C-alpha positions as CSV (number, residue, x, y, z in Angstrom):
1,M,18.6,-63.7,-30.3
2,A,21.5,-61.4,-30.2
3,A,22.3,-60.0,-26.7
4,G,21.9,-56.3,-26.1
5,R,19.3,-53.6,-26.2
6,K,16.3,-54.2,-28.5
7,R,16.0,-52.0,-31.5
8,D,13.2,-49.5,-31.4
9,P,10.0,-50.5,-33.4
10,V,10.3,-47.2,-35.4
11,W,13.1,-49.0,-37.4
12,E,10.4,-50.9,-39.2
13,Y,9.8,-47.8,-41.3
14,F,13.4,-47.1,-42.0
15,N,16.4,-49.0,-43.6
16,E,19.9,-48.7,-42.5
17,A,22.1,-46.5,-44.8
18,P,25.8,-46.5,-45.0
19,S,27.6,-43.8,-43.1
20,P,29.8,-41.2,-44.9
21,I,33.5,-41.9,-44.9
22,G,35.1,-40.5,-41.8
23,K,31.9,-40.1,-39.8
24,A,30.7,-42.4,-37.1
25,G,27.2,-43.3,-36.2
26,M,24.3,-45.1,-38.0
27,R,22.1,-43.5,-40.6
28,A,18.5,-44.3,-41.5
29,K,16.6,-44.1,-44.8
30,C,12.8,-43.6,-44.8
31,K,11.0,-46.4,-46.7
32,R,8.2,-43.9,-47.8
33,C,10.1,-40.9,-49.0
34,N,13.7,-42.2,-49.1
35,K,15.0,-39.4,-47.0
36,E,18.2,-40.1,-45.1
37,M,18.9,-38.8,-41.7
38,Q,21.0,-39.7,-38.6
39,G,19.8,-42.8,-36.9
40,L,18.4,-41.1,-33.8
41,V,15.2,-42.6,-32.5
42,A,13.6,-39.3,-31.6
43,R,14.3,-37.7,-34.9
44,M,13.2,-40.8,-36.8
45,R,9.8,-40.8,-34.9
46,Q,9.3,-37.1,-35.6
47,H,10.0,-37.7,-39.3
48,H,7.7,-40.8,-39.4
49,E,4.8,-38.9,-38.0
50,K,5.3,-36.0,-40.4
51,C,5.8,-38.3,-43.4
52,G,2.6,-40.3,-42.4
53,D,0.5,-37.1,-42.2
54,E,1.7,-36.1,-45.7
55,D,0.8,-39.5,-47.1
56,D,-2.6,-39.4,-45.6
57,Q,-3.3,-35.9,-47.1
58,R,-1.9,-37.1,-50.5
59,N,-4.1,-40.2,-50.5
60,T,-7.2,-38.1,-49.4
61,S,-6.6,-35.6,-52.2
62,E,-6.1,-38.4,-54.8
63,Q,-9.3,-40.1,-53.7
64,A,-11.2,-36.9,-53.9
65,G,-9.8,-36.3,-57.4
66,S,-10.6,-39.7,-58.6
67,S,-14.1,-39.7,-57.2
68,G,-14.7,-36.4,-58.9
69,E,-13.5,-37.7,-62.2
70,F,-15.8,-40.7,-61.9
71,M,-18.7,-38.5,-61.0
72,D,-18.0,-36.0,-63.8
73,S,-17.8,-38.8,-66.4
74,G,-20.7,-40.7,-65.0
75,N,-18.6,-43.7,-64.4
76,Y,-18.0,-45.5,-61.2
77,P,-14.7,-46.8,-59.8
78,P,-14.0,-50.4,-60.8
79,P,-14.6,-53.0,-58.1
80,R,-11.6,-54.3,-56.3
81,S,-10.8,-58.0,-56.4
82,P,-11.0,-60.0,-53.3
83,S,-7.3,-60.6,-53.3
84,S,-6.5,-56.8,-53.4
85,C,-9.0,-56.1,-50.6
86,S,-7.4,-58.7,-48.4
87,T,-4.0,-57.4,-49.1
88,V,-4.9,-53.9,-48.2
89,S,-6.7,-55.1,-45.0
90,E,-3.6,-57.1,-44.0
91,L,-1.3,-54.1,-44.6
92,S,-3.5,-51.8,-42.5
93,I,-3.6,-54.4,-39.7
94,Q,0.2,-54.6,-39.8
95,D,0.6,-50.9,-39.8
96,S,-1.7,-50.5,-36.9
97,A,0.1,-53.2,-34.9
98,S,3.4,-51.5,-35.6
99,L,2.2,-48.1,-34.6
100,A,0.7,-49.5,-31.4
101,A,4.0,-51.2,-30.5
102,A,6.0,-48.0,-31.3
103,A,3.6,-45.9,-29.1
104,A,4.0,-48.4,-26.2
105,S,7.7,-48.4,-26.4
106,D,8.0,-44.6,-26.7
107,T,8.5,-43.3,-23.2
108,H,8.4,-39.7,-24.4
109,S,5.1,-40.0,-26.2
110,H,3.2,-36.8,-26.7
111,I,0.3,-36.3,-24.4
112,S,-2.1,-33.4,-25.5
113,P,-2.5,-31.0,-22.5
114,S,-5.9,-30.3,-21.3
115,P,-7.3,-27.0,-22.5
116,K,-6.4,-24.1,-20.2
117,R,-9.2,-22.2,-18.6
118,K,-9.5,-18.7,-19.8
119,K,-9.0,-16.1,-17.2
120,K,-11.9,-13.8,-16.6
121,P,-10.9,-10.3,-17.9
122,L,-10.8,-7.4,-15.5
123,P,-13.3,-4.6,-15.9
124,P,-12.1,-1.8,-18.1
125,G,-10.0,0.9,-16.4
126,T,-8.8,-1.5,-13.7
127,T,-5.2,-0.9,-12.5
128,I,-2.9,-2.4,-10.0
129,D,-3.9,0.4,-7.5
130,R,-7.0,-1.7,-6.9
131,F,-4.9,-4.3,-5.1
132,V,-2.2,-2.1,-3.6
133,I,-2.6,0.4,-0.8
134,R,-0.5,3.4,-1.7
135,T,0.3,6.3,0.6
136,S,1.1,9.6,-1.2
137,R,3.3,12.3,0.3
138,L,0.2,14.4,1.3
139,E,-1.5,11.5,2.9
140,K,1.6,10.6,4.9
141,E,2.0,14.2,6.2
142,L,-1.7,14.2,7.3
143,I,-1.3,10.8,9.1
144,D,1.9,12.0,10.7
145,E,0.2,15.0,12.1
146,K,-2.7,13.0,13.5
147,I,-0.2,10.6,15.3
148,A,1.7,13.6,16.6
149,Q,-1.5,15.3,17.9
150,F,-2.3,12.0,19.8
151,I,1.1,12.1,21.4
152,Y,0.9,15.7,22.3
153,A,-2.7,15.4,23.7
154,T,-1.8,12.4,25.9
155,N,1.6,13.8,27.0
156,S,3.2,10.6,25.7
157,S,6.9,10.1,25.0
158,F,8.1,11.0,21.5
159,R,9.8,7.5,21.4
160,L,6.5,5.9,21.1
161,T,6.5,6.2,17.3
162,E,9.7,4.1,17.2
163,N,8.4,1.3,19.4
164,P,8.2,-2.0,17.4
165,H,4.7,-2.8,18.6
166,F,3.4,0.6,17.7
167,I,5.0,0.3,14.2
168,N,3.4,-3.2,13.7
169,M,0.0,-1.8,14.8
170,V,0.2,1.1,12.4
171,Q,1.4,-1.0,9.5
172,S,-1.4,-3.6,10.0
173,L,-3.9,-0.7,9.7
174,R,-2.1,0.9,6.8
175,P,0.3,-1.4,5.0
176,G,3.3,0.4,3.5
177,Y,3.1,3.3,5.8
178,S,5.9,4.2,8.2
179,P,5.1,6.4,11.2
180,P,7.3,9.5,11.8
181,S,10.4,9.3,13.9
182,R,10.7,10.9,17.3
183,A,12.9,13.6,15.8
184,D,10.1,14.5,13.4
185,V,7.5,14.5,16.2
186,A,9.7,16.8,18.2
187,G,10.7,19.0,15.2
188,K,8.9,19.8,12.0
189,V,5.6,18.1,12.8
190,L,5.5,19.9,16.1
191,D,6.0,23.2,14.4
192,Q,3.2,22.5,11.9
193,V,0.7,21.4,14.5
194,Y,1.6,24.5,16.7
195,D,1.1,26.9,13.8
196,R,-2.2,25.3,12.8
197,E,-3.5,25.4,16.4
198,M,-2.6,29.0,16.8
199,E,-4.5,29.8,13.6
200,Q,-7.6,28.0,14.9
201,C,-7.3,29.8,18.3
202,A,-7.0,33.2,16.6
203,T,-10.1,32.4,14.5
204,A,-12.2,31.3,17.5
205,L,-11.1,34.2,19.9
206,E,-11.2,37.1,17.5
207,G,-13.4,39.9,18.9
208,K,-14.6,38.0,22.0
209,I,-14.5,39.1,25.6
210,V,-12.5,36.5,27.6
211,N,-11.1,35.6,31.0
212,L,-7.4,35.1,31.6
213,S,-6.3,32.6,34.3
214,I,-2.7,32.6,35.5
215,D,-1.1,30.1,37.8
216,G,2.3,28.6,38.4
217,W,3.5,25.1,39.1
218,S,6.3,22.6,38.2
219,N,6.3,20.5,35.1
220,V,7.4,16.8,34.7
221,H,11.0,18.0,34.7
222,N,10.5,19.9,37.9
223,D,11.0,23.3,36.1
224,P,9.0,26.2,37.5
225,I,6.5,27.6,34.9
226,V,3.6,30.0,34.8
227,C,0.8,29.2,32.3
228,A,-1.9,31.7,31.1
229,C,-5.2,30.2,29.8
230,I,-8.1,31.9,28.1
231,T,-11.7,31.0,28.8
232,T,-14.6,32.1,26.6
233,E,-18.2,32.7,27.6
234,E,-19.1,29.3,26.1
235,G,-16.7,27.6,28.5
236,K,-14.0,26.8,25.9
237,V,-10.4,26.9,27.2
238,F,-7.3,27.8,25.2
239,L,-3.7,27.7,26.3
240,A,-2.4,31.2,25.6
241,Q,1.1,31.4,26.9
242,T,3.7,29.4,29.0
243,T,6.5,31.2,30.7
244,D,9.6,29.5,32.2
245,T,10.4,31.2,35.4
246,S,13.7,29.4,36.1
247,G,16.2,31.6,37.9
248,N,13.6,34.3,38.8
249,A,12.1,34.7,42.3
250,H,8.3,34.9,42.3
251,T,8.2,38.4,43.7
252,A,5.2,40.7,43.2
253,E,7.2,42.8,40.7
254,Y,8.2,39.8,38.6
255,L,4.6,38.3,38.6
256,Q,3.3,41.7,37.6
257,E,5.5,41.7,34.5
258,V,4.4,38.2,33.7
259,A,0.7,39.1,34.0
260,V,0.9,42.3,32.0
261,K,2.9,40.5,29.2
262,A,0.3,37.7,29.1
263,I,-2.6,40.1,28.8
264,T,-0.9,42.1,26.1
265,T,0.1,39.0,24.1
266,C,-3.5,37.6,24.2
267,E,-5.0,40.8,23.0
268,Q,-2.4,41.3,20.2
269,K,-2.2,37.6,19.0
270,F,-5.8,36.6,19.3
271,K,-7.6,39.9,18.8
272,C,-9.6,39.3,22.0
273,L,-10.5,41.6,24.9
274,V,-9.4,40.5,28.4
275,R,-12.0,41.7,31.0
276,S,-11.2,39.5,34.0
277,L,-8.2,37.8,35.6
278,V,-8.2,34.7,37.8
279,T,-5.2,34.1,40.2
280,D,-4.7,32.5,43.6
281,N,-4.7,34.5,46.9
282,A,-1.1,34.1,47.8
283,A,0.6,37.0,49.5
284,N,2.9,37.8,46.5
285,V,-0.1,37.7,44.1
286,S,-2.2,39.9,46.3
287,K,0.6,42.5,46.3
288,M,0.9,42.2,42.6
289,R,-2.8,42.9,42.2
290,R,-2.6,46.0,44.3
291,D,0.5,47.3,42.5
292,L,-1.1,46.7,39.2
293,E,-4.2,48.6,40.2
294,E,-2.3,51.5,41.6
295,Q,0.1,51.7,38.6
296,E,-0.8,54.5,36.2
297,G,-1.7,53.6,32.6
298,N,-3.3,50.2,33.4
299,T,-6.9,51.6,33.6
300,K,-7.4,50.7,29.9
301,L,-7.2,47.0,30.8
302,L,-10.5,47.2,32.8
303,I,-9.6,44.1,34.8
304,T,-11.9,42.5,37.4
305,W,-9.8,40.4,39.9
306,L,-11.3,37.1,40.9
307,Q,-9.9,34.5,43.3
308,C,-9.8,30.8,42.6
309,S,-12.7,30.0,44.9
310,F,-15.3,32.3,43.3
311,A,-18.8,30.9,43.8
312,A,-20.5,32.1,40.6
313,P,-19.9,30.3,37.3
314,L,-17.2,31.9,35.2
315,S,-19.6,32.6,32.3
316,Q,-21.8,34.7,34.6
317,R,-18.8,36.6,35.8
318,L,-17.7,37.3,32.2
319,K,-21.2,38.7,31.4
320,C,-21.1,41.0,34.4
321,S,-17.7,42.2,33.4
322,R,-18.9,42.8,29.8
323,N,-21.8,44.8,31.2
324,K,-19.5,46.9,33.4
325,G,-17.2,47.6,30.4
């Protein structure tokens, strides 16, 4: 045996053909169809399979034609001699053995893939929105306002919306949504919430007889302020006005201006009628009350003065004030 790599079994179906002048490489010629090609094993195998399929189809058609001719003519095919049968069987056995050896030596043999499972079609009208949570511009504005209202109601820092833990919590509840920045909470969102709250207060207080409570204290920044709150007969409380009194002494004259301005603002903005006023009993406030009662032109206010420690419920006091009015 000659040393070197063994020749592929597919060469049993091909003959070596001379290469053209000036070209290197071996060429092969098919024993069935006499077609020449480059002596590449992969190409030779592909041609052998195709050529074998064509021969099988040709033999099948010839057998069908011959059987039809015999049937039409009423004759039967002549019997084969034992020698011919043995020759055919021997050739078929040799071909089978050669094909089996070629398949065993072919490392790139074709393996038919298993049939793919068909995917279940989606219901008609199904879109990607079914699997993705989208937040429109209107929905974002609504969620921004709700977060801002929570911050305002709890007196929380505006920086809360930029805290990483708060952002992670919100995005786990609503993927793809980003909470507003602290600049938005302190700016445009605050203006929107304020305007909406003022509209709701005006709707709830229009035409009602109310009580106005005025008191002063210091906020978290230690700034002196005076707040005026409205209380209805049902017991609902609304913040009506906040006045920064920095740089002003809390004299009776100054507090009188603040009280008159608060009463006038409430009646003009909320279309309600102030019939009672609750303050403390400090000396400057008592003097403010006397000056306001003696001042001409304030009789139209019809104010009933009450101290912080009044015993009767506020709703009963308001009813008495309405009956007096």
